[in-house]
N, C-alpha and C positions, 0 to 999 in steps of 0.2 A: 098358651106359652109369654109369658110377661118376660119384658124386655131385661135381660143380663147389665151386669151396674161393666162391664166390662165395653160391651153394646155404648149401654148410656156415657163412660168415658170419651167416646170421639165423635161422637156426635154431637152435631155445633147448627149454629140457624143460616140456615142459606145464608141470609140476606146479609149476618151482620153477622157472620164467624162464629159470636157468644155462643159458650155453651147450654144445654137445654135441659129441664130440669121434670123427670115424669111427672104426670097428676090423672093419679086414679083416682074416681067415683066411680058410682053407678050405677051413669046412662056413654060412659066412655073412660077408657083414658086418652091421655096426650101429652105432650114434651111444649115446654113453653119454655119462650124465651123471654128475660128476663130485661136482655134493654129493650127490646118490640114490643115488646108485651103485645105477642101474641104465643096461639097455643097451633101445634102441627098437633094433626085428631092421630092418628094410633088405628086403621079400620085392618080385619082378622091379621093381628096380631106384627102388621108392617108401618110403622111410622110413613105418615108421607109428610116429605121432606121436602112439597115443594110450596114457594113463596104464596102464587097464587089461591093456595087451599089451606094459606094461616088464617085463623080465625080470628080478629081482634079477643082480647082480655082484657076487667078490669081488674084493680089494684089485689078482688080479692084470686084472683086466679080463676075466675069464674067468664061464660064471651057473652059482651055487651050483648044488650038487648037487639033482635031480630036474629043475633047468630044460633041460640040453642036448641034450635030445632038441626040445624046440621051437623054437631056433634052429638054423638050418637057411641 
């Protein structure tokens, strides 16, 4: 079950409080914070909105080198 637009509208980055953007990809989905340049993975349809679980991303929205195996 994908994340509803209603839920996306209220979710925010726990670090900076900026709204997050859904990033869907074949290997897995996540919520990107455009300010912090991190992605919060979605596991079993649950967004993991923990600062310690955030994965750094590049300008293309993909995980930086060394983090690709963590975001499935």
